[in-house]
N, C-alpha and C positions, 0 to 999 in steps of 0.2 A: 463669159462662158459658165455653163452650169454643169452639174454632174453627168447629165446625159450627153452633152456635147463632148465633155472630157473623155468619157468611156468610148464614144463612137470614134473619136480621134485615134484611139489605140487600135481600132480594127485594122488588121493586116499582119504581114510578116515583118519581123524585126530581127536585126543582128544584135546580139546581146553580149556584153562583156561585164563580168562581175568580179570584183576584188573583195575578198572577205578576210577579216583578221580575227583570230581567236586570241584574245588578250591574255588569258591565263597561260596558254601554251606558247605564246609568242610566235604563232605560225600564221602565215597568210596563204591563201589560195586564189588562183585566178581561173575563171571558167569562161569559155566562149561557146555560144550555141545560137541556134535560131529559135525564136519564140513566135508563136502565132496567137494573136488575140482575136476573139470573135465576140463582138457586141451583139447579144441576142436580141434584146428589145427593152423598151420602156413599157412596163405593164401597169395599167391603172389598177388601183386596189379593188375595184368592184369586180374584176375578173378573177381574183384569187379568193377562194372561199375561206381559207384559214388566215387571211390577211387581217391584221388589226386596223380596220378602216378609220377608227377614231384617232389612232396614234400616227399612222404613216400615210404619206401622200402618194408614194410610188414605190415600185420595185424594179430594179434594173439588174440584168444578168450579163456577166462577162465570163467567157470561157478562155482559158489560157493553156496552151500546149507547149511545154518546154521540151526541147530536144529536136530530133530530126523530124522531117515533114512526112515520113512514111507512116503507114498505118500500123507499123509494128510498135504498139504502145509499151512493149516491154522495155524499150530503150528511151521512152518518153514519159513525161509526167503530165497528167491532165488535171487541171483545177477548174472549179467553177466558183465564181464569186457572186453572191446575191447581195445587192445593196438595197436596204429599206430606209427611205428618206423620211424623216419626221415632217409632219405638217408645218408649213411656213418656216422652213429651216434649211440650213446647209449642213445639218448633222443627221446622223442616223446610226443604224446597226448594219453590220455586214456578217455574212456567213461564208466561210471558205470551205468548200467541199473537195476532198481528195479521197477517192475510194481506195487508193493504194496505202493509206495510213490508218492506224487505229489510235484514237477514235477518228472517224471519217471526216469530221467537221470541226471547225474552230469558229467561235463567235467573238466579235469585237465591235468597237465603235469607230466611226469615221467622222471626219470633219472636212468640209470643203471651204477653204478660206478665200478672201478677196484677192489674193495673189495667185489664184488658180493652182494651189497646191493641195493635193489630197493627202490627208494624214489618216493613217489607220493604226489602231492600238488594240492590243490583245493582252489581257492579264489572266494568267493561269497559275493559281497557287502563288508561288514565290517568284514566278517569271513574268516579266513584262517585255513585250515586243512592240516597237513603234517603227512604222515605215512611212516615209514621206515621198510622194511622187510628184514630179513637176514635168510639164511638157512645154519647154520654151518655144518650140516650133512644131509644126505638124509632122516633122521628120526626125525629131530628137526627143528622147525621154530620159529623164534622170531620176534616180531613186537612191535613198539612203535607208538603211535599217540599223536599229540599235536594239540589242538584247541585253536585258538586265536581270540578274538573279539577286534577290534580297536587296534590291536598289543599287547594286554595283554593276557597272557595265562589263560584260564578259565577251561580247562579240559586236563587231561593227562591219558593215558592208556598204559598198558603193556600186551602183550599176548604171551603165550608160547603154542606150539602145538607139540604133539608127534604123529608120523605117526603110525596108526594101521594096515592099509592094502592098497596095491596098487589096483587101479581099473582095 
């Protein structure tokens, strides 16, 4: 499997359960909702004028809608993820776009490994966020997130998703 196959496998509606732990406060939360993933496309670098054609071989876009399926975006969160894959590599950069937050975007690095696990890492000042995503089957998605401040783990979360429907 490659990054394009992985992202297209996500395409559809999923039932999500997330358990998060704030280590400092000793509090945990559990959230359940529906998430819709839409794999937009695999874009060749020649089609994007601002694309660094020397460094990247492709760009892939994944849209993520957290919350209800209605068009009332006030109760939903819409993200767009742009994956820029380095030439001859399973690594690259990603940009996470969320117009509801300031700043609107986050830039990080991703790694696609031989066990079909996508690792994404963001470092902002003294904060490091690492998320690992695994799809053991086309109907099951698992993810873990770890947030560190000054190198000390402050938050952890585990998410499981079951696919309800392809789009």
